[in-house]
N, C-alpha and C positions, 0 to 999 in steps of 0.2 A: 567399553564405550568410547566412541569417537565424537569429539566435540569440535564444531566450527566456531570461529570467533569473528565478530564484525569489527572491521577496521576501516575507517574512512569511507563507509558506505559499501564496502566490499566484503564478501565472505571468504575467509582464508582458513586453511586447514584441510582435512581434519587433524586434530591432535589427540593423542591418547591422554588419559588422566595423568600419567607420569610426566608427559611433556607439559601439560597445563600446570601442574604443581611446580615443575622446575622453572617455568617462565614466571610464575607468581613469586617464587622465592628469589629469582634474579631481578625482579622489578620490571620485567618485560611486559607483564600483564598486570592489570589492576583488578581487584575483586569485583568491581562494578562493570567491567567490560562485559559486553553481551555475548552469550554463547547459545548454540543450537545443536541439538543432536536428534537422530532419527527416533531414539527411544523416548525423548522428551521434547517434542516439537514446540516451537514458540520461543522467541528470543527472550532471554532472561539473564540476570547477572550470573557469571560463571561460578560464583561462590555458592549458588543454590544447587549445583549439581552434586549428587552424592559421590563422595570420594575425593572431592576437591579440598585441598589443605590450605587454609588461610596462612598468609605470612605470619610467622611466629609459632606455627605448629597446631593451630586449631583445625581439626579435620571436619569436613562437611559430611556429617552423618544425617540420619533421618531427623534428628532433633535440630541440627544446625540449619535446616531450611528456614527456621524462624529468624535466623540472622539476616537473611536476604529479604525478608518480607517488607521491611520499611524502606528499602532502597527502590524508590519509584520515581524520583526526580529525573526527568530527561528520558524516561523510558516511554516507548510508544503507547499511546492510548487509542485503541481501535474504535472506529466509528460504527455505530449500530445501524439497524435497518431504517429507523424513522428519519434520522437526520440525513441519511443518504437518499431516502425517498424524496425528501423536500428538495435537496440539491438537484435531483433528477428532474423534478417538475419545473424548477427554475430553468434548467437547460432546455426542456421541451418548449417552454415559452419563448426562449431566445431563438431556438431553431425555427419555431413557427414564424416569428417576426421576420427573420432573414429569408425564410421560404416564401413569404408573401411579397417581400421586396423583389426577389428573383422573378416571381410570377408576374409582378407588375411591369418589370423591365422586359422580360422575354415572354410576352403574352401571345396567345394564339392569334388574336385579332385586335384591332383598336378598341372594339366594343366589349371585349372580354378581359377585364382588368385582372381578375384573379384566376384565369385559366391559362396555365403556362403552355408554351409551345413545346415541341419535343426537346429542343435544346434546354429550355427552362426546366422541364421535368428531370432531365438528366443531371442538371446542375443541382437541383433540389436533392436528388438521391445522393450525389457526391458529397454535398454538404452534410447530409445526415450520417454518412459512413465515415467521413474524415474528421468531423468536428471533435468527437470524443478522443480517438487515439492520438490525433495531432496535439491536442492540449495535454493529454496525460503524459506524452513523451517529451513535452517541452520543459523548459526550466521551471515553469509554474507547477508542473506535475498535477494539474487539476483543471477541470472545466470551470467556466465562469460561475456556475451554480455552486460547485464544490468550493471554489475559492471564497465566495461570499460567506460560506458557512465554516470556513477554516478547516477544510479537508484536503488531504493529499493522497494520491495513489502511488504506492511504492512497491518495489519488488519484495515478495514474501521472504526470499532467502537472504537478501543483503540489506534490505531497508533503504536502498537507493532508488534512483529513477528507473523507469521502465522504458523498453524499446517500443518503436512504432509497431513492430510485429506483435508484441504482447498486447498493445492497445487494440489492434485489430482482432486478436483472439478474444479479448475481453468483450468487444462489441458483439462478436459472433456468439459468445456465451450468454450475453444479455438477450439476444434474439431467441436463442434456444430456450432460455429460461421462460421467455414469454410464451413459447409454444407449449411449455409445461404448465400453463396457467399461472405463471409467476412463482412456482414452487422454488425454482433455483434462486430467485431474488430473496424470498422469505428466509432462506437458509442463513442469511447474514444475521438474523436475529437469534440464532441458536448455536452456531458452530463456534469452534475455538478460533480466536482472533477475529470473529465476526465476519467470516468470509462467505460470500455467496458462491453459487456454482460457477459463475463467470470468473470470480477471483481464482478459484481452484484450476479452471481451464487455462487461465493466463499466468498463473503463479504470482498473484498480486494480493495486496492488502490495502485497506483504506484507513488512514490514521487521522486523528485530530491534530491539527497543526497550529502553532503559534510561534511568534518570533522568539520568545523565551525558551520554549521547548526545543526548537531547532538549534538555538545557540548552545544549550546544554548538551544536546546530542553531539554537536560538532566539537565542542570543547573537550568532551570525554575522550574522543578519538584522536585529538591533535595535541593535547598537552603532554609533556614528557611524563613517562610512568615513573 
């Protein structure tokens, strides 16, 4: 088994079980540091992996998984379908308002207030395409609607921020999901880590955010082991 470790929002490794146990014994890793492997996807405390030996000699066997169960403080809480749907509707309202403002400024004729000119229509399309990825890739890591509901879009592998390219792939995935009658979006209610098809295409997750949760996550990766 090869295990990746999350440090400072970056995925490092992979490490073998022997290397993980050695680093735990040396104090270079903490049992609550997050790990990920292809055989057990999803970030979770490394102590929960079978074969990991706790400092002091307690081996992580099938029974020892119970040891890690209570360790949930600071771990990501993934956002489900409904709260994400509400955030999306808020963003649609915001986009619509800005779209109407563009139409009123770049109107086809003085008497057609809500009919945009060709330039206005192009600006509306640009707004629709750029709004989401630009905000996802910003320091905020969320659109206005997601921010209002305490959500953030993060990289599925590292838990850190995403790139503008990932954001564009995510928008493309949302459009593709729409062509599938929304099936790709509904997947967020049933898949592991509550990922929709667009999340899988872009390599992202949506997590519930709060100042306390973010502080705990940062503290766990910056404090001396």
